[in-house]
N, CA, C and O atoms as a Maestro MAE file, in Angstrom:
{
 s_m_m2io_version
 :::
 2.0.0
}

f_m_ct {
 s_m_title
 :::
 protein
 m_atom[228] {
  # First column is atom index #
  i_m_mmod_type
  r_m_x_coord
  r_m_y_coord
  r_m_z_coord
  i_m_residue_number
  s_m_chain_name
  s_m_pdb_residue_name
  s_m_pdb_atom_name
  i_m_atomic_number
  :::
  1 25 108.832 120.575 86.297 1 A "MET " " N  " 7
  2 3 109.037 120.870 87.700 1 A "MET " " CA " 6
  3 2 110.143 121.913 87.854 1 A "MET " " C  " 6
  4 15 111.187 121.821 87.209 1 A "MET " " O  " 8
  5 25 109.909 122.888 88.699 2 A "GLU " " N  " 7
  6 3 110.889 123.944 88.911 2 A "GLU " " CA " 6
  7 2 111.950 123.504 89.914 2 A "GLU " " C  " 6
  8 15 111.669 122.756 90.851 2 A "GLU " " O  " 8
  9 25 113.167 123.980 89.701 3 A "TYR " " N  " 7
  10 3 114.251 123.683 90.626 3 A "TYR " " CA " 6
  11 2 114.537 124.926 91.453 3 A "TYR " " C  " 6
  12 15 114.514 126.042 90.933 3 A "TYR " " O  " 8
  13 25 114.806 124.736 92.735 4 A "TYR " " N  " 7
  14 3 115.121 125.824 93.647 4 A "TYR " " CA " 6
  15 2 116.531 125.632 94.189 4 A "TYR " " C  " 6
  16 15 116.931 124.518 94.527 4 A "TYR " " O  " 8
  17 25 117.280 126.731 94.268 5 A "PHE " " N  " 7
  18 3 118.631 126.721 94.822 5 A "PHE " " CA " 6
  19 2 118.614 127.318 96.222 5 A "PHE " " C  " 6
  20 15 117.837 128.232 96.502 5 A "PHE " " O  " 8
  21 25 119.463 126.807 97.095 6 A "THR " " N  " 7
  22 3 119.680 127.447 98.393 6 A "THR " " CA " 6
  23 2 120.791 128.485 98.214 6 A "THR " " C  " 6
  24 15 121.481 128.497 97.194 6 A "THR " " O  " 8
  25 25 120.954 129.346 99.203 7 A "THR " " N  " 7
  26 3 122.028 130.339 99.115 7 A "THR " " CA " 6
  27 2 123.395 129.654 99.069 7 A "THR " " C  " 6
  28 15 124.314 130.143 98.412 7 A "THR " " O  " 8
  29 25 123.526 128.536 99.758 8 A "LYS " " N  " 7
  30 3 124.799 127.804 99.744 8 A "LYS " " CA " 6
  31 2 125.097 127.263 98.346 8 A "LYS " " C  " 6
  32 15 126.231 127.354 97.875 8 A "LYS " " O  " 8
  33 25 124.088 126.703 97.682 9 A "GLU " " N  " 7
  34 3 124.284 126.179 96.326 9 A "GLU " " CA " 6
  35 2 124.656 127.302 95.359 9 A "GLU " " C  " 6
  36 15 125.520 127.126 94.499 9 A "GLU " " O  " 8
  37 25 124.008 128.447 95.501 10 A "ILE " " N  " 7
  38 3 124.312 129.582 94.618 10 A "ILE " " CA " 6
  39 2 125.736 130.068 94.852 10 A "ILE " " C  " 6
  40 15 126.455 130.368 93.900 10 A "ILE " " O  " 8
  41 25 126.145 130.146 96.115 11 A "SER " " N  " 7
  42 3 127.500 130.619 96.399 11 A "SER " " CA " 6
  43 2 128.551 129.664 95.834 11 A "SER " " C  " 6
  44 15 129.594 130.110 95.356 11 A "SER " " O  " 8
  45 25 128.289 128.368 95.881 12 A "LEU " " N  " 7
  46 3 129.224 127.402 95.291 12 A "LEU " " CA " 6
  47 2 129.227 127.505 93.769 12 A "LEU " " C  " 6
  48 15 130.280 127.418 93.137 12 A "LEU " " O  " 8
  49 25 128.063 127.689 93.193 13 A "LEU " " N  " 7
  50 3 127.938 127.789 91.742 13 A "LEU " " CA " 6
  51 2 128.643 129.032 91.197 13 A "LEU " " C  " 6
  52 15 129.334 128.967 90.181 13 A "LEU " " O  " 8
  53 25 128.462 130.164 91.882 14 A "LEU " " N  " 7
  54 3 129.028 131.435 91.419 14 A "LEU " " CA " 6
  55 2 130.389 131.748 92.026 14 A "LEU " " C  " 6
  56 15 131.019 132.749 91.683 14 A "LEU " " O  " 8
  57 25 130.836 130.877 92.937 15 A "LYS " " N  " 7
  58 3 132.128 131.064 93.616 15 A "LYS " " CA " 6
  59 2 132.195 132.421 94.311 15 A "LYS " " C  " 6
  60 15 133.172 133.158 94.176 15 A "LYS " " O  " 8
  61 25 131.142 132.733 95.054 16 A "THR " " N  " 7
  62 3 131.079 133.961 95.844 16 A "THR " " CA " 6
  63 2 130.657 133.601 97.266 16 A "THR " " C  " 6
  64 15 130.050 132.553 97.483 16 A "THR " " O  " 8
  65 25 130.972 134.454 98.231 17 A "PRO " " N  " 7
  66 3 130.578 134.159 99.616 17 A "PRO " " CA " 6
  67 2 129.056 134.150 99.798 17 A "PRO " " C  " 6
  68 15 128.332 134.868 99.107 17 A "PRO " " O  " 8
  69 25 128.594 133.340 100.723 18 A "ILE " " N  " 7
  70 3 127.161 133.271 101.024 18 A "ILE " " CA " 6
  71 2 126.656 134.640 101.466 18 A "ILE " " C  " 6
  72 15 125.531 135.019 101.141 18 A "ILE " " O  " 8
  73 25 127.482 135.388 102.210 19 A "GLN " " N  " 7
  74 3 127.076 136.710 102.679 19 A "GLN " " CA " 6
  75 2 126.746 137.633 101.509 19 A "GLN " " C  " 6
  76 15 125.823 138.442 101.601 19 A "GLN " " O  " 8
  77 25 127.491 137.519 100.413 20 A "PHE " " N  " 7
  78 3 127.225 138.341 99.232 20 A "PHE " " CA " 6
  79 2 125.876 137.970 98.613 20 A "PHE " " C  " 6
  80 15 125.123 138.848 98.194 20 A "PHE " " O  " 8
  81 25 125.575 136.686 98.557 21 A "ILE " " N  " 7
  82 3 124.286 136.235 98.015 21 A "ILE " " CA " 6
  83 2 123.155 136.766 98.886 21 A "ILE " " C  " 6
  84 15 122.147 137.251 98.372 21 A "ILE " " O  " 8
  85 25 123.321 136.673 100.203 22 A "ARG " " N  " 7
  86 3 122.290 137.194 101.116 22 A "ARG " " CA " 6
  87 2 122.113 138.695 100.949 22 A "ARG " " C  " 6
  88 15 120.992 139.200 101.015 22 A "ARG " " O  " 8
  89 25 123.207 139.409 100.733 23 A "LYS " " N  " 7
  90 3 123.135 140.861 100.510 23 A "LYS " " CA " 6
  91 2 122.336 141.157 99.244 23 A "LYS " " C  " 6
  92 15 121.511 142.070 99.230 23 A "LYS " " O  " 8
  93 25 122.575 140.399 98.193 24 A "MET " " N  " 7
  94 3 121.845 140.597 96.941 24 A "MET " " CA " 6
  95 2 120.352 140.333 97.142 24 A "MET " " C  " 6
  96 15 119.516 141.003 96.537 24 A "MET " " O  " 8
  97 25 120.023 139.373 97.978 25 A "ILE " " N  " 7
  98 3 118.619 139.075 98.286 25 A "ILE " " CA " 6
  99 2 118.011 140.219 99.094 25 A "ILE " " C  " 6
  100 15 116.896 140.656 98.810 25 A "ILE " " O  " 8
  101 25 118.748 140.710 100.110 26 A "ARG " " N  " 7
  102 3 118.244 141.830 100.919 26 A "ARG " " CA " 6
  103 2 117.997 143.067 100.069 26 A "ARG " " C  " 6
  104 15 117.032 143.797 100.296 26 A "ARG " " O  " 8
  105 25 118.870 143.309 99.085 27 A "GLU " " N  " 7
  106 3 118.741 144.469 98.201 27 A "GLU " " CA " 6
  107 2 117.725 144.222 97.090 27 A "GLU " " C  " 6
  108 15 117.507 145.079 96.233 27 A "GLU " " O  " 8
  109 25 117.106 143.044 97.112 28 A "LYS " " N  " 7
  110 3 116.084 142.643 96.138 28 A "LYS " " CA " 6
  111 2 116.623 142.608 94.705 28 A "LYS " " C  " 6
  112 15 115.881 142.829 93.749 28 A "LYS " " O  " 8
  113 25 117.916 142.328 94.571 29 A "ARG " " N  " 7
  114 3 118.502 142.152 93.246 29 A "ARG " " CA " 6
  115 2 118.295 140.720 92.769 29 A "ARG " " C  " 6
  116 15 118.273 140.451 91.568 29 A "ARG " " O  " 8
  117 25 118.141 139.799 93.731 30 A "ILE " " N  " 7
  118 3 117.791 138.410 93.443 30 A "ILE " " CA " 6
  119 2 116.473 138.136 94.159 30 A "ILE " " C  " 6
  120 15 116.348 138.400 95.354 30 A "ILE " " O  " 8
  121 25 115.501 137.612 93.439 31 A "ILE " " N  " 7
  122 3 114.204 137.288 94.029 31 A "ILE " " CA " 6
  123 2 114.335 135.964 94.774 31 A "ILE " " C  " 6
  124 15 114.771 134.961 94.209 31 A "ILE " " O  " 8
  125 25 113.951 135.974 96.049 32 A "ALA " " N  " 7
  126 3 114.079 134.767 96.872 32 A "ALA " " CA " 6
  127 2 112.845 134.598 97.744 32 A "ALA " " C  " 6
  128 15 112.086 135.539 97.976 32 A "ALA " " O  " 8
  129 25 112.670 133.379 98.217 33 A "TYR " " N  " 7
  130 3 111.565 133.029 99.107 33 A "TYR " " CA " 6
  131 2 112.162 132.501 100.397 33 A "TYR " " C  " 6
  132 15 113.099 131.704 100.374 33 A "TYR " " O  " 8
  133 25 111.621 132.945 101.524 34 A "LYS " " N  " 7
  134 3 112.124 132.469 102.805 34 A "LYS " " CA " 6
  135 2 111.295 131.274 103.244 34 A "LYS " " C  " 6
  136 15 110.078 131.369 103.407 34 A "LYS " " O  " 8
  137 25 111.965 130.160 103.431 35 A "VAL " " N  " 7
  138 3 111.319 128.930 103.881 35 A "VAL " " CA " 6
  139 2 111.995 128.551 105.191 35 A "VAL " " C  " 6
  140 15 113.157 128.143 105.212 35 A "VAL " " O  " 8
  141 25 111.253 128.691 106.273 36 A "GLY " " N  " 7
  142 3 111.861 128.449 107.579 36 A "GLY " " CA " 6
  143 2 112.918 129.501 107.844 36 A "GLY " " C  " 6
  144 15 112.626 130.696 107.881 36 A "GLY " " O  " 8
  145 25 114.148 129.049 108.030 37 A "ARG " " N  " 7
  146 3 115.251 129.974 108.311 37 A "ARG " " CA " 6
  147 2 116.161 130.194 107.115 37 A "ARG " " C  " 6
  148 15 117.177 130.879 107.234 37 A "ARG " " O  " 8
  149 25 115.820 129.631 105.971 38 A "GLN " " N  " 7
  150 3 116.705 129.804 104.819 38 A "GLN " " CA " 6
  151 2 115.959 130.344 103.614 38 A "GLN " " C  " 6
  152 15 114.737 130.238 103.508 38 A "GLN " " O  " 8
  153 25 116.729 130.924 102.712 39 A "TYR " " N  " 7
  154 3 116.179 131.455 101.474 39 A "TYR " " CA " 6
  155 2 116.364 130.437 100.361 39 A "TYR " " C  " 6
  156 15 117.362 129.718 100.318 39 A "TYR " " O  " 8
  157 25 115.384 130.387 99.459 40 A "ILE " " N  " 7
  158 3 115.519 129.581 98.254 40 A "ILE " " CA " 6
  159 2 115.221 130.477 97.061 40 A "ILE " " C  " 6
  160 15 114.445 131.428 97.158 40 A "ILE " " O  " 8
  161 25 115.848 130.159 95.936 41 A "VAL " " N  " 7
  162 3 115.736 130.966 94.725 41 A "VAL " " CA " 6
  163 2 115.366 130.048 93.571 41 A "VAL " " C  " 6
  164 15 115.994 129.010 93.364 41 A "VAL " " O  " 8
  165 25 114.339 130.439 92.819 42 A "LYS " " N  " 7
  166 3 113.966 129.663 91.635 42 A "LYS " " CA " 6
  167 2 115.087 129.733 90.609 42 A "LYS " " C  " 6
  168 15 115.782 130.743 90.495 42 A "LYS " " O  " 8
  169 25 115.250 128.659 89.874 43 A "GLU " " N  " 7
  170 3 116.276 128.614 88.832 43 A "GLU " " CA " 6
  171 2 116.065 129.741 87.825 43 A "GLU " " C  " 6
  172 15 117.029 130.384 87.409 43 A "GLU " " O  " 8
  173 25 114.821 129.987 87.429 44 A "GLN " " N  " 7
  174 3 114.526 131.039 86.453 44 A "GLN " " CA " 6
  175 2 114.876 132.425 87.007 44 A "GLN " " C  " 6
  176 15 115.386 133.271 86.274 44 A "GLN " " O  " 8
  177 25 114.605 132.660 88.292 45 A "ASP " " N  " 7
  178 3 114.941 133.951 88.903 45 A "ASP " " CA " 6
  179 2 116.451 134.153 88.956 45 A "ASP " " C  " 6
  180 15 116.935 135.265 88.740 45 A "ASP " " O  " 8
  181 25 117.195 133.094 89.239 46 A "LEU " " N  " 7
  182 3 118.655 133.192 89.237 46 A "LEU " " CA " 6
  183 2 119.162 133.479 87.827 46 A "LEU " " C  " 6
  184 15 120.049 134.312 87.644 46 A "LEU " " O  " 8
  185 25 118.604 132.793 86.833 47 A "ASN " " N  " 7
  186 3 118.997 133.046 85.443 47 A "ASN " " CA " 6
  187 2 118.677 134.474 85.029 47 A "ASN " " C  " 6
  188 15 119.465 135.102 84.321 47 A "ASN " " O  " 8
  189 25 117.532 134.998 85.461 48 A "ASN " " N  " 7
  190 3 117.170 136.384 85.147 48 A "ASN " " CA " 6
  191 2 118.181 137.357 85.743 48 A "ASN " " C  " 6
  192 15 118.583 138.318 85.088 48 A "ASN " " O  " 8
  193 25 118.590 137.109 86.982 49 A "TYR " " N  " 7
  194 3 119.591 137.968 87.618 49 A "TYR " " CA " 6
  195 2 120.910 137.899 86.848 49 A "TYR " " C  " 6
  196 15 121.521 138.930 86.566 49 A "TYR " " O  " 8
  197 25 121.344 136.692 86.512 50 A "LEU " " N  " 7
  198 3 122.610 136.536 85.796 50 A "LEU " " CA " 6
  199 2 122.558 137.207 84.426 50 A "LEU " " C  " 6
  200 15 123.549 137.788 83.985 50 A "LEU " " O  " 8
  201 25 121.425 137.133 83.759 51 A "ASP " " N  " 7
  202 3 121.273 137.814 82.472 51 A "ASP " " CA " 6
  203 2 121.361 139.327 82.633 51 A "ASP " " C  " 6
  204 15 121.889 140.017 81.761 51 A "ASP " " O  " 8
  205 25 120.848 139.842 83.742 52 A "SER " " N  " 7
  206 3 120.838 141.292 83.948 52 A "SER " " CA " 6
  207 2 122.226 141.846 84.261 52 A "SER " " C  " 6
  208 15 122.479 143.029 84.035 52 A "SER " " O  " 8
  209 25 123.120 141.018 84.773 53 A "VAL " " N  " 7
  210 3 124.459 141.502 85.122 53 A "VAL " " CA " 6
  211 2 125.533 141.002 84.159 53 A "VAL " " C  " 6
  212 15 126.726 141.198 84.393 53 A "VAL " " O  " 8
  213 25 125.115 140.372 83.104 54 A "ARG " " N  " 7
  214 3 126.070 139.826 82.134 54 A "ARG " " CA " 6
  215 2 126.858 140.962 81.488 54 A "ARG " " C  " 6
  216 15 126.295 141.991 81.114 54 A "ARG " " O  " 8
  217 25 128.147 140.764 81.366 55 A "TYR " " N  " 7
  218 3 129.021 141.742 80.728 55 A "TYR " " CA " 6
  219 2 129.154 141.385 79.256 55 A "TYR " " C  " 6
  220 15 129.525 140.265 78.905 55 A "TYR " " O  " 8
  221 25 128.853 142.333 78.420 56 A "GLU " " N  " 7
  222 3 128.990 142.107 76.983 56 A "GLU " " CA " 6
  223 2 129.930 143.143 76.409 56 A "GLU " " C  " 6
  224 15 129.911 144.305 76.815 56 A "GLU " " O  " 8
  225 25 130.742 142.726 75.475 57 A "ARG " " N  " 7
  226 3 131.679 143.646 74.821 57 A "ARG " " CA " 6
  227 2 131.082 144.176 73.559 57 A "ARG " " C  " 6
  228 15 131.716 144.968 72.861 57 A "ARG " " O  " 8
  :::
 }
 m_bond[227] {
  # First column is bond index #
  i_m_from
  i_m_to
  i_m_order
  :::
  1 1 2 1
  2 2 3 1
  3 3 4 2
  4 3 5 1
  5 5 6 1
  6 6 7 1
  7 7 8 2
  8 7 9 1
  9 9 10 1
  10 10 11 1
  11 11 12 2
  12 11 13 1
  13 13 14 1
  14 14 15 1
  15 15 16 2
  16 15 17 1
  17 17 18 1
  18 18 19 1
  19 19 20 2
  20 19 21 1
  21 21 22 1
  22 22 23 1
  23 23 24 2
  24 23 25 1
  25 25 26 1
  26 26 27 1
  27 27 28 2
  28 27 29 1
  29 29 30 1
  30 30 31 1
  31 31 32 2
  32 31 33 1
  33 33 34 1
  34 34 35 1
  35 35 36 2
  36 35 37 1
  37 37 38 1
  38 38 39 1
  39 39 40 2
  40 39 41 1
  41 41 42 1
  42 42 43 1
  43 43 44 2
  44 43 45 1
  45 45 46 1
  46 46 47 1
  47 47 48 2
  48 47 49 1
  49 49 50 1
  50 50 51 1
  51 51 52 2
  52 51 53 1
  53 53 54 1
  54 54 55 1
  55 55 56 2
  56 55 57 1
  57 57 58 1
  58 58 59 1
  59 59 60 2
  60 59 61 1
  61 61 62 1
  62 62 63 1
  63 63 64 2
  64 63 65 1
  65 65 66 1
  66 66 67 1
  67 67 68 2
  68 67 69 1
  69 69 70 1
  70 70 71 1
  71 71 72 2
  72 71 73 1
  73 73 74 1
  74 74 75 1
  75 75 76 2
  76 75 77 1
  77 77 78 1
  78 78 79 1
  79 79 80 2
  80 79 81 1
  81 81 82 1
  82 82 83 1
  83 83 84 2
  84 83 85 1
  85 85 86 1
  86 86 87 1
  87 87 88 2
  88 87 89 1
  89 89 90 1
  90 90 91 1
  91 91 92 2
  92 91 93 1
  93 93 94 1
  94 94 95 1
  95 95 96 2
  96 95 97 1
  97 97 98 1
  98 98 99 1
  99 99 100 2
  100 99 101 1
  101 101 102 1
  102 102 103 1
  103 103 104 2
  104 103 105 1
  105 105 106 1
  106 106 107 1
  107 107 108 2
  108 107 109 1
  109 109 110 1
  110 110 111 1
  111 111 112 2
  112 111 113 1
  113 113 114 1
  114 114 115 1
  115 115 116 2
  116 115 117 1
  117 117 118 1
  118 118 119 1
  119 119 120 2
  120 119 121 1
  121 121 122 1
  122 122 123 1
  123 123 124 2
  124 123 125 1
  125 125 126 1
  126 126 127 1
  127 127 128 2
  128 127 129 1
  129 129 130 1
  130 130 131 1
  131 131 132 2
  132 131 133 1
  133 133 134 1
  134 134 135 1
  135 135 136 2
  136 135 137 1
  137 137 138 1
  138 138 139 1
  139 139 140 2
  140 139 141 1
  141 141 142 1
  142 142 143 1
  143 143 144 2
  144 143 145 1
  145 145 146 1
  146 146 147 1
  147 147 148 2
  148 147 149 1
  149 149 150 1
  150 150 151 1
  151 151 152 2
  152 151 153 1
  153 153 154 1
  154 154 155 1
  155 155 156 2
  156 155 157 1
  157 157 158 1
  158 158 159 1
  159 159 160 2
  160 159 161 1
  161 161 162 1
  162 162 163 1
  163 163 164 2
  164 163 165 1
  165 165 166 1
  166 166 167 1
  167 167 168 2
  168 167 169 1
  169 169 170 1
  170 170 171 1
  171 171 172 2
  172 171 173 1
  173 173 174 1
  174 174 175 1
  175 175 176 2
  176 175 177 1
  177 177 178 1
  178 178 179 1
  179 179 180 2
  180 179 181 1
  181 181 182 1
  182 182 183 1
  183 183 184 2
  184 183 185 1
  185 185 186 1
  186 186 187 1
  187 187 188 2
  188 187 189 1
  189 189 190 1
  190 190 191 1
  191 191 192 2
  192 191 193 1
  193 193 194 1
  194 194 195 1
  195 195 196 2
  196 195 197 1
  197 197 198 1
  198 198 199 1
  199 199 200 2
  200 199 201 1
  201 201 202 1
  202 202 203 1
  203 203 204 2
  204 203 205 1
  205 205 206 1
  206 206 207 1
  207 207 208 2
  208 207 209 1
  209 209 210 1
  210 210 211 1
  211 211 212 2
  212 211 213 1
  213 213 214 1
  214 214 215 1
  215 215 216 2
  216 215 217 1
  217 217 218 1
  218 218 219 1
  219 219 220 2
  220 219 221 1
  221 221 222 1
  222 222 223 1
  223 223 224 2
  224 223 225 1
  225 225 226 1
  226 226 227 1
  227 227 228 2
  :::
 }
}
């Protein structure tokens, strides 16, 4: 079963403002689905985004 995060859960997890998460969704940097009035993000899509912005030395 797939797990879905809300923008609030993502902001708490990443310690960033909800507005920043929404901006990333608007810019299509994070794939999200709109359900009613809120966005949800698949766990795999969030992991893909985090992998794409990972800083490596």
